[in-house]
N, C-alpha and C positions, 0 to 999 in steps of 0.2 A: 308508525310505520318505520320498518328497518331502513336505515340509511343505505342507498345503493352503493355498491362496491365498484369501482372502475375496472373494466375488463376491455379486452381488445379483440376477442375472437367472435366469429359469426355463428350464432346458434338461436334456434327458437325452441323453447321448452314449454310444453303445454300439457295440461291434464285432460284435455278433451279431443284428443285425436288430431286428424289432419283437417281441421277447419282453417278457413282463410285467416291470413295474417291479420286483416282488418277486424274480423270478428273477435279474435283472441285479444287484440289490443283493447277493444271496446269492452271486454269482460274482465280486463284487469289481470290477466294471467302473466306468468313469468317469462321473461325474454332475456336473452343476451344478444347484443347486436354489435356489429363491428364499430369500433370507436365510440361505444355507447356506455350504458350503465347496466348494472345487474340488480334489479329490484326484486325483492322476494315476492311481493304482491302489491296490488293497487294500481288503478288507472293512473295515467299521466305521470308515472314515476320513473319513466325510462325514456331514452332517446331512441326514436324509431330509425333504423338503419337497414342495411342489406341482410336479410335472413338467408343463411347458407344451408342450414340443415335443421331438421326438427327432431326433438327427442321428447319423450313423455315423462311426466312425473316431477313433482317438486323435489323429491329425493334425488333425482338425476341432476336437477339444477344445483343442489348442494354439492354433489359429487363433482360436478364440472367446475364449481368455484374452487374447491380444494385441488382439483386437477391443474388449475392455473395459479397455484400458489406453491412455491418451494418452501418446505418447512423442515427445519432441523430441530429436533426435540431431544434435549438432554444427550447429545451425541458426544461420544468419547472415541478416540482413535489413536492407535500407535502402530508402528511397523515392527512386527516380530518382537514384541516385548521390549522395544526400546522406549526412550522417554516419550510421554504422550504428546502428540501433535495437538490434539484437542481434548479438553476435559470438560464435560457436562455443558456443551455448547447448545444453546437454543436461540433461534431467530426465524423469521419468515420474510419471504420476498415475493412481491407480486410482479405483474408484467412491467416491462421497461428495463433499462440497463442499470445494473448494480456493479459499481466498482468493487474489486477485491484488492486490498492494498495491505502491505506489511513488509517486514524485513525478510532477507533471504532466510529460508528455513522456518518461516512462521506458518506455512501450511497452505499457501495460495493454490498451488497445483493440486495438493491434496483435497482441498475443498471442492475444487472443480470435479475431481474424480469421484468424490462422494456424491455430489449433486447429480452427476450423470450415471451413478450406480455402477461405475467401474470398480470402485472400492466399496466395501460394506463396513459400517461402523462396528467397533468392538462392543459398544452398548448404545442405547437410544435408537431413534428412528429417523430416517430421511424419506419424506414424501413429496411428491410432486409429479410433473408430467411423465408419462412413459416414453414419449417421443422426444429424445434428447440427443445432443450432438456436441462433441468437444472439438474445437479447432485448435490443435496443439501448436506449440512454439516452433519446433524444428520444421524446415522446408526442404530437407534433402530428398524426401519421397513425395511423389505426386499424390493428390487426394484420390481416394479409392473410387469416387464417382465422377472423376474429371472428364472421362469420355462421354458419359450420359449428360453431363452439363453442357459440353461444347456442341453435342449433336442434338440437343433437345429442340432448339429453335422455337421454343415457346415464349410467351410474353415475358415471363419472369427472367428467363436466361438471357433474352435479348436486352432486356432493360439493364440487367446487371453487367453484361459486357460493355454496354454503352457507358454506364455510370463509372465503372472501374477501368475503362479504356483498355479492355482486353482485346487481343487479336487471335483470330481462330487458329492460326498456324502455331501459336504457343502450345497447342496440344501435342504437337509433334517435336518440340525441342525443349522439353522441360530441363534438360541438363545445361542448356546454354542460357537459360533465363537468369536474371539477377535475383538475389534474395527478395528484393522488393516486388519484383514482378510475380514471383512464386507466392508471396504472401497475399497479393491481391487475388490470385486465382484461388487459393485456399479459401479465402473469405467468400469469394463469389460462389463457390460450390456449396459452402456451409449455408449461406443465405438462400440459395436456390432450393436446397432441401427443405427450407422453412420448418425447422423443428419447433416444437413448443418450448423447449429449453435449449439455448444455444450458449455455450461457453467458449470464449476467445481468450487464448493465452498469448499476451504481448503481440497484439495485431499490428502494432506500428514499428516493430523491430526492423531495422535495415530499410525503412522507406523515407523518402524525402518529404519535404513540406507539402509539395503538390500532390504526391500520392497519398499522403495522410489526409488530405482534404477529400480525395475520392473516396477513401475508405470511410471516413466520417459521414459523408453524405449517404453511402450505401447502408451502413448499419444503423443509422438514425431511423430508417424506415422499417426496421424489424419490430414487430409488435408482440413478440412473445416474452418469456422470461429470459433475460440476457445477463450473463456474468462475464465481466471484463477485468482480466488482470492486465495491468499496464503501469509502467512508471512514468508515463507521459501526462504531466498535470494538465496541460491544455486540453488534451484529448479527454481525460476523465471529466474535466469541468464541463466540456461541451455536450457530452452525451449521457452522463449518468444522473439519474433521479436521486440516488442514494449510494452510499459506500459502506462496504463491510471492512472494518479494520481489525486485522489479526495481530494478536500480540500475547506471548507467554500463554498459549493454549486457550485463549478466549476469543470471542468474536463479538464486536460491537457494531450495530448498525447506526449510521448517522445520516440525516437527510442531506441532499445536495451533492455536489461534486467534491473533489479532494480538497480544494481550498476551504469551502464551507465546513467540511468534515474536520480538517485540522484546526480550524478556528474554534469549532465546538469542543474538540478534545482539549485545546488549550484552556477554554473556559471551565471545562470540567475538572481539569487539574488545579486550576486556581481555586475553584470552589471546594475541591477536596482538601486542599492545604488549609484554607480558611476554616472549614469545618473541623479539621484536625486541631487547628490552634484554639478554636472555641471550646473543643472538648478537653483540651488540656488545661485551659484556664478554669473551666468549670470544675474539673477533677482536683486541681490544685486548691481552688477555693474551698471545696468541700473537705479535702484532707485537712487543711488548716482549721477549719471550723470544727471538725471532728476531734482534733487534738485539744482544742479549747474546751469543747463539750465534755470530753473525757475527764479533764482536770476538774471542771465544775461538778460532774457526777461524783468523782472521788471525794471532793470536798463535802458535797451534800451527804454522801454515805457516811463520812466521818461524823458529821453532825447528828445524824440519825442513830449512829451506833451507841449502845449503852456500855461499850467497853471503856473501862477507866472510871466509871461512876461508882461511888460507894453504894454498897448494897442497901444502906438505910436512907439514901438520898432520894426520898420519895418524890420530892418536888421536881427535880431534874428528870427522873425517870418518867413521871407523868407527862412532862412537856415533850419528851421525845416520842412517847407512845402516841401523844395527840398529833404530832407532826406526821407519823407514819399513817395514822387513821385518816387524817384530812388530806394527805398527799403533799403537804408542804415539805419542801426540800427533797421531793421525789421526782420533780419534773426533769431534772437534769439526766436521769437514767432513761426516761422515756423518749426525750429528745435525741439522746445519743443512739438509742435503738433505731429511731427513724432516720437519723443521719447515716448510720451504718448501711441501711437499705438503699438510701439515695447514693451513697458512695459506691456500693457494689454496682448499681445500675450505671453510674458514671464511668466506672472502670470498664464495664462491658461495652458501653458506647465508644470509649476511648480506643478499645481494641478494634472495633468495627471501622472507626474512622482512620486508624492507622493502616488497616488492611486496605481501605479504599484508596487512601493517598499513595500507598506502596504500589497499588495496581495501576494508578494513574501515571506514576513515575517509572514503572518497570520498563525495562528495555529501551529507555532513552539514553542513546549514546551521548557521551559528553562532547564529542567532536574531535576531529583530528587536527593537529597543529602542523602546518607546512610553513615554517617561518622563512626558509630560504635566505638568499642574501642578494642585495643589489649589485650587478655587475659594475666594475669600475670603468669598463670600456663604454664608449658611446653606443656602439653597436655590437650586439652579441653574434649576429650573423648577417651576411649580405649575399644576396643571389642576383647575379647580373640579369638583364633583360635577355629573353630568348624564347626558344620553343622546346617543348617537352613532347616526345612522341609516345602515344599510348596506342599500340597496334598500328592501325592505319589512320589514327586520329591525332590531332595536334592541339596542345594547350599553349596558348601564346600568352606570355607574362611580361609586365614591365619590371623594372629593377625592384627588388624586394628587400627589406631589411626589418629587423626587430631590435630595439634597444631597451636597456635597463628594465623599467617597470611597465612596458607596453602590455596591453591587453588586445590580442588580434583574434578574430574569429574567421575562419575560412568557410564560406557558404557556397552552395551550388546544388543542383539536382544530382541524383544518382547517375553515375557514369560520366560526370563532367571532368573528373580528374583530381578530386580532392586528395585521395589517398596517395595518388602518384606524386602529386606536388609536395605533400608532407614528407614522403620518403626522400624526394629530391633535396629538400631543405635539410633533412636529417643527415644526408650524405655529405653536406658541407661542413659538418661538425667534426670534432676529433673522433678517431676510430675507437670503438668501445673495446674494453677488455673482454677477453673470451668468457670469463665467468660472470660478467655483468653486461650483457649486450643491450640493456635498456638504459645504461648510463653513458653518455658521450661527453667526456670532460666534466663540466659542471651542469650539463644539460641532461634532464631525464626525459626519455622518449617512450611514449606508450602507444604501441601500434593499435590499429583498429581491432584486430583479432590475434590471439596467441595460440600457436599450434602446440601439440603435445611436447615437442622438443623445447620450445621456448618456455613452456610451463615448468618442464623439468629443470631448466636452467634457473628459473626463479627459486625453486626449492633448493637446488644445489648452492645457490648464492646464500640463501638463508642459513644452510648448514655450515657454511664457511665463516659466518660472522662470529665475532667474540660474543660472549653471553650478554654483555651490557648493550651492545648494538642490536643483537637480535630482539632484546626486550623492548627497545625503542620501536622497532618495526612491528612486533607483535602488539604493542600498545596502539599503534596507528591503525592496524588491521581491526583490532577490537573496537576501536572508536568509530570505525566506518561500518560497524554492524556485523562482523564475522567473528567466529570463535577461533582464536589462533591455534587451539589444540587440533582443529580439523586439518590444519596445514601440515601437521606431522603425521597424519593417519594415512597418507597416500604418497607414492613416489612423485606425483605432481599435483598441484592444487587445481581446483576448478577454475574456469575462466574468470569468474567474479572474484574469487580469492586471489588469484594471481594478479588481477588488475589492482586490487586494493593494496597488495604487497608492493608493487611497483610505485604506486602513488605515495605510499607511506615511506618509501626509501628516500624520497626527496629530503626528508629531515636529516638523513645521515650524510648525504653527499654535499651539503651546504649549496644546494642547487641555485644557479642564477637564472634558470629558464626551465619551463615545462613545455613540452611539445606533445600534445594529447590529441590522438585521432579517435573521435567518438568516445570520450571518456566515460559516458554514462552507459555504454553497452555492458550487459550483464550485472549492472548494479541495481539494487533495489531503491524504491523511492526514498526511504529514510536516509540511505547512504548518499544519494544524489543531493539531498538538501544539505547535508553535512559537508560534502565536497564543495558545494557553492560557497559556503561560508569559509571554508579553508582556502580556496583559491582567491577570494576577496582579500584575505589577509596576507597572502604570499608576497614576500618582499621582492621577488624577482619578476621576470616577464613570463607571459603565458600566451602561446599560440595553440589554437585548438579548432577542431571541426565538431559540429553537433547538429542533429536534427531536432533536438529538444528545445523548443522556442523559449520556454521559461528559463532554462539553464543558459541559453545564449543571452537573454536579456540581463540576467543577473551577473554573469561572469564578465561579459564584454561591455557592460554599461560605461559609456564615454570612451570606448576604445575604438580601434580601427576595424573595418570590415573589408576583407578581400572576397569579392564575389566573382564566381566562375559563371559565365553566361554561355549557353550552347551556341555554336555556329554550325553551318553546313558541314565543315570538315573537322569539328572539334569543339573547342571552347576558348574564350578569351577572358583573362582576369582583369577585373577592375578594382582599384583601391579607393575606398571611400573613407 
C-alpha cells in the first residue's frame, strides 16, 4: 500500500459516483479529508473528516495531489540577460509554511513571483495551485479587496478581525494608519481570500511584539502552501515546517525553522570540509604510490630488456624471455596501469568534493569589524528627567544616561514614543557636520528610516572620502553582505545599502557610541547575524531599539532595558 501523503484540503474522490461517504469508505476508495491523509487505495488507510466536495476518478485524485504541491523543476531565471538569479533549481513544497531565507539579492522576492506565476522562468517549469496570492512588503497602498473584506461580515472575516484586532473604521482612514496596522490589514485580507498558495513578504516589518503575536496566531491557522520571507528568526522558528535557503543561484530545502536549518547547514559545511580533506589525503596517497610504482615498473622494464646483452649470450637471453613468458618482473606495469585508473578516479572525486565544499562556503561573509573605542568620560550623554510631547500625548522619563561600554535597549509598543525619545537623545549630542549628518562627534546615529535626501548624503560622504578610507567602508559593506559596486551605480543607495554604509562608518570615526533605531530594518538575515557579532565586540556603548527578539537578547545580554509603557495620555519610561 502506498504511504498516505499529508494534505489539508477537503475533498472526496470516488470512482463510483455520488454514493454515500460511508459506502465509499467501506469500499476503500480514495479520499482527501480536512486535516487528514491522502491514501491512494485501501480501507482504513485514511482519517475520516469533513468532506466538502466530490470529484470522480483516481486520475483526478492524482491531479489534486500535484495541485497541492509547489514544484520547481530545473528552473533558471535572470532579468533581461543579467546574471542568473537561479540556475537549474529543483525542489518541491507541500502544505504548511516554508520560510524563504537568503542575503539581499539572493532572489527571495523573485522566488515568490515565480511561485505565483507573476514571473515566468527562462527555462524549466513551475507547477502548483492556480489559486495563489502574494502579500507584498510595501504598505503604502491599501489591498485591492479591502472593502470586500471589511464588508463581508462572514465567519472568516469576523474571526480575522478579532484575532488581528482590526477596527472597522480603519477602512476609511488608511492614510492615517501606522505601518504595523496596515500590515495587519494586508495579512487579514490575504488570509480571508484563502488562496491555495499564499506568499508573505516580510509580514513582521514595522510591527511590535504584541502585533507579531497576533499575526503569528492568524497565519498559523492557514492550511494551504505558504511561503514566508522574513528576517525574524523567532517568527520563522515558530511557524515554519521547513526553510528554503537561497545562495549563489541555488535553493536548498532543509526541515524545521531557521535555527534548525542553519544548524544543518553548519553540519553540511563541516561534512563537506571533512570529505574534501579525506579526498585530498586519498589522492596524495595514490600519487605517492603511483610515483613508487612507476619507478618499480621502470626497474622491471630494464631487467626484462635485452638491450646491452651480447648477441651470443644465449643463457641471459633465455632467462629474460622466460621472465616475459611467465610474467615475472611484469607485475609492476600492470599495477601501475591499475593505479593510474584509481588516481584518475580520485582526482575526479577530489574535483567534486572541492566543488561541494566551495558551494557550502560560498557567500559566507567574513563579518564586519566595529572596534570603536571606549569613552574616557564616565557618561557619554545625560538627559534630565522630564516630559516629551508627541502631538497631544506625553512621554514621561526619569533621568537617563549611558556610559562607556553600556548596552541599552529601548522597548515599547508601536506609538509609545521610542523613535521620538531616540531623536531627543541624539539632539543632546554634538551637532553633525553637513556632509555627515549621521555622525555626531564620536557617536554614530542610525535613524529608523532614511529618506532619499539622507541616502544621497550617504553617497556624497562616500565620494568625499580618501581612497583608503572608502576602501575601509566598502570592506564593511561587503562583509555585511552587499556588493560595494552597487553603491556606485546610483545617485543614492538602497535603504539597506545606506544603513550598512552608516554602520560600517563607525570603524572610520573611532566611535565611542552607536545609537541605532531599528538597526535590522532592511537588513537580510545573514547581515543581522553578522551585525550581532560586530556589536558584541564593539568597544564603545550601544543604545538601540528593535522588535527582533533574538537580536535584543543577543546584543543587550546583561545590559539595561528602558521600557515605555502606555498610559491614558501617553507613556512612561521605566529603567530596568
